[in-house]
Structures are given as structure tokens and as C-alpha cells.
C-alpha positions, 0 to 999 in steps of 0.5 A, a space after each residue: 813348470 817343472 819339465 824333465 829333459 832326457 836324452 843320450 846326448 853328451 853335453 861337452 861334445 862339439 856336436 849338433 845335439 849337444 848344441 840343440 839340447 843346451 840351447 833348447 833347455 837354457 832358453 826354456 829356463 829363461 822362460 821361467 821353467 824348471 828343467 831338470 836334464 837327465 843326460 851324459 856329460 864327458 866333462 863335469 858339469 856344474 848345473 845342479 839340475 843335471 843328473 849324469 848318466 855317465 859318458 860312453 860315446 868316446 869308446 870305439 870298440 863295439 864291446 867296450 862301447 856296449 859295456 860302458 852303454 849299459 850302465 849308463 842306460 840303467 842310470 838313465 832309467 833310474 833317473 827317469 822313474 825317480 824324478 818323473 813324479 815331481 816333474 809336470 811333463 816328460 820331454 824325451 829326445 830319443 826313442 830309448 828314453 821314451 821307453 823310460 817314459 812309458 814306464 813312468 807314464 804307467 806309474 805316475 800318470 806323466 805325459 810324454 813328448 817325443 822330440 824326433 831329431 832323425 829317424 834312427 833306423 834309416 840313419 844306421 841303414 846308410 852306413 854299413 855295419 856288421 851287426 845291422 841285421 840284428 840292430 836295425 829290426 830292434 831300433 825300428 821296433 823301439 821307435 814304432 813303440 816310442 810312437 805309440 806311447 808319446 802323447 806328442 811327437 815333435 819332429 824338428 823337420 818336415 822330412 822327419 814328420 813325413 816319415 813318422 806320418 807314413 809310419 801311421 803316427 797319428 797326425 793329431 799327435 804330431 807337432 812340427 818343432 823345427 830346430 833354431 840358431 843362436 842369432 846373437 852368436 851367429 850374427 855374421 859380419 862381426 869379424 874384422 878384415 884383419 881376423 878373417 886374413 889371419 885365419 885364411 893365412 893359418 889354413 894357407 888359403 891366399 886372401 883373394 881366393 873365394 871359399 866354399 864352406 861346409 859345417 857340421 859332421 861328416 857322415 854318409 848322409 851329408 853328401 860330401 862325396 857328391 861335394 868332392 865331385 863338384 870340386 873336381 868339375 869347378 876345378 876343371 873349369 879353371 876356377 880358383 877356390 878352396 873348399 873349407 870343411 869344418 867338422 869331424 866324423 866316421 866319414 872324414 878319412 873316406 871323404 879325404 881319400 875321395 878327394 885325393 883320388 879325384 885330383 881335388 885334395 890341393 884345393 880341399 881344407 879339412 880342419 877336423 872338429 872345432 870348438 863351437 865358439 869358433 864356428 862363427 869365424 869359420 862361417 865368416 871365411 866362407 863366401 858361399 856355404 853348402 849343404 849337400 844332403 843325400 836324397 831321402 834324408 829326413 833330419 834337421 837342417 841346423 847347419 842351414 840356419 846357421 848359414 842363414 843367421 850368418 848372412 852367407 849364401 848357400 847351396 843345399 839340396 832339395 830335400 824335404 823341409 828345405 823348400 822354403 830356401 827356394 820359395 823365399 829366395 833365401 838360396 839355391 836348391 840342387 837335386 840330391 846326388 847331382 854333383 854338376 848341378 851343385 858345381 854349376 850353382 856354387 859357381 853362379 853364386 860366387 860370380 853374382 855377388 850383387 844378388 848373392 848379398 840381397 839373398 843373404 840379407 833375406 836369409 838373416 832377416 828370416 831366420 832371426 824372425 823365425 828360428 831363434 832358439 828363444 822362439 823355438 823354446 816358446 813353441 816348446 814351452 806351449 807344447 809342454 803346457 798343452 800336453 801336461 794339462 790336466 796330469 799335475 795332480 795331488 798324486 804328484 805332491 804326495 809322492 814328492 813328499 816322500 822321505 826317500 824322494 826328498 833325500 834323493 832330490 835335496 840337493 837339487 831342490 826340486 820340492 819347495 
């Protein structure tokens, strides 16, 4: 089938949303589907089925960001409306693209799937911003409209699903479609001891010192402030350990400042953003990994699946959607915001290598079985087929034969 996949995501960025988009679309193609991607890219792409809306995310000033976003918004709208008639289903990964999809739905009877990776209004409210009083009501309104216009709603975690259901989204239209991981890339144990030792040396970490690792964006809801307080407690106990924080984000400088203020800057190593291909090596350095999400977090725990695939024991916050970690014995869960409990669990895992090895093996087996990107793509494909049932019609073919559309799509070869 032909799937129109759209979202405001920079496919060239070293971020989780780009990884998710690229992995899902490539695996849908492996299953024999034609996937037309409408997104933005800060670097050239050779994919003939990619329609670039134009990049804007690297702009830091609000006015500059807005000026670049408006034409990107208009191009996205144009591509969706022009390409929708030739596609069987519209797979939109954010509420703004659902707005374009709603218009295409009215004009061409296309069905819409809205993939919900997080509740944008809740996430924005966690960070102070002078324009929140204007932006938050608008975002909340658009998210509600997206929920009404979508034929199927695909939250990527149980936490997100619970919020959507609480907001009145019909249960019959909500289908949980959890995130995945590249189980071949995050195989764990594929690095020679010499490579690990050299990498630790590069970061100034003695070979014998254990590492507690965090990989991901550094934003308010990730709970890195709690990790700093836990590190202070671990250091107070006289345990020699390093905290390796891999990733960038608007909260990086604040976390560094807090580590300095709490007297633990000497046991923290901040790498900043790294290329996605280097993330498996960063994880291989770690003896224990951590995901200290804040309370009320409703999002996709992609880093958790990467930890599991790498075969590394982990400690995560007890938030909706991560209950399986404790139920299946794949790691430890702690109360969000409880730095003492987090410190206790980290120290305990570091001191019980035998138990943690068994835990890591179970985690690897579970994620390979249930959360590979190919398995996620199969579920997404089934959802697309079920959603699009009955919408493929002669009207689509009639529109596709119009000279104007053939001119637009000739280089992509959408119509055979």
C-alpha cells in the first residue's frame, strides 16, 4: 500500500524523533509498502520519496524560528494536500500534520492515523517560557482537534494513552503502538575490551572505575536534576564511580551548574550530542544505565529499549508504561523524584554483578522478541491496512491521472 508519512521532524538530526521516523519508515518499506515522507531535513537527502518542508529547528531566536517555520508549515500543507489523493492512508506523527490531514480527509476521503509521541502541551508546560500563556491554549486546542479528526490514534506509550483516554478520545480509536529499537545495532557485547578501555581513557575514566550511564535528550522531564542529587549521595558513601551523560539539549548547562553546586562535577562526564552510530559504544561503557523520568511523564521510553537491547541493567522511574520492567524482572523501578531511592538502587546493582547479568540477559531477550523495529513496523502496517479499509476508490485513480498531479509526482513515480 502507499502510506503518506508526515511530521515536523528533522531527519538529519541526532535525536530520538528522527531515529523513530527513519526506523519506522524504512521497516515499513522492507515489508513492501511505498512510504512517501513529508518532513524537514537540515542536510540533503537522496530519497526520491522524500518531500522536504525546509529546516527551521536550528534557529535559536524566537522571531527567526517563527519566520523560518511559517514557510515550512505552508510547504508541509501543500505537500500533504497534493500527495494525499495518491495514497491509501495518512500517517501523521504530530498534531499539526493532523490539521493538514483533516483537510485532505474532507477533500479526498483519506483516512488518518495520528501517532502520538508525547503530549505537547504537558511537555511545554514543564519548561518556563514567556509565551506559554499564548502557546499552551493553542497547542491544547490543536491536540484536541487532532484527536477528533484522526480515524485511529496511535500513542507510543501507556502513559500517553492514559492521558488521551482521560481527555475523551474514544477507546475504540486508540491503539497502543509502542516504540522499538534496532536490535542489531544495539547488540551489546560486540566491542573488544581494548576499544572500551581506550574510550574510557579518552574520557579520563580509569579502567577499573564503574560507570553509570544516561543516554538521551537533556530536558526538564528527563529528571537529570534528581540524578545529580543521587550522585551526591553515592559520593558521600565513598563509592568510586563516574556518571556518563550522553546527549544535548536546552537543559545541559543547568545540569552542569547543578553538578558543580552539589560538589559532584568531578564524577560527571558530559559528552554533549554524539552521532547516533556511536550510541551503542557509549552504552557499552556503562555498568548500569538510568532513566530518572519526572513524575507525570507521559512519553515514549525509547532509551529504555536501547538499554535493554544492549544487555545493560537499568534503573528507571516508576511511570505509566514501564511497569513491565519490574513485573518481568528486567531492571529496577524507583519513585520519580526520590534521589535517595535512586542512589540505593544504583549502588545495589553495582554491587550485585551476578544478579544484574541475569537481569540484563532477560531484558535483551524480551526486547528482541517484542520491540524490534521490524515488529513495530508490522503492527503499524496492520493498523494502516485496517484504517484504510474501504477508502481506496476509483476517485483516487481518477485524481492520479490528472496532468497537474502527474507533473508534480513524476520524479517520484507515485503512479505506475
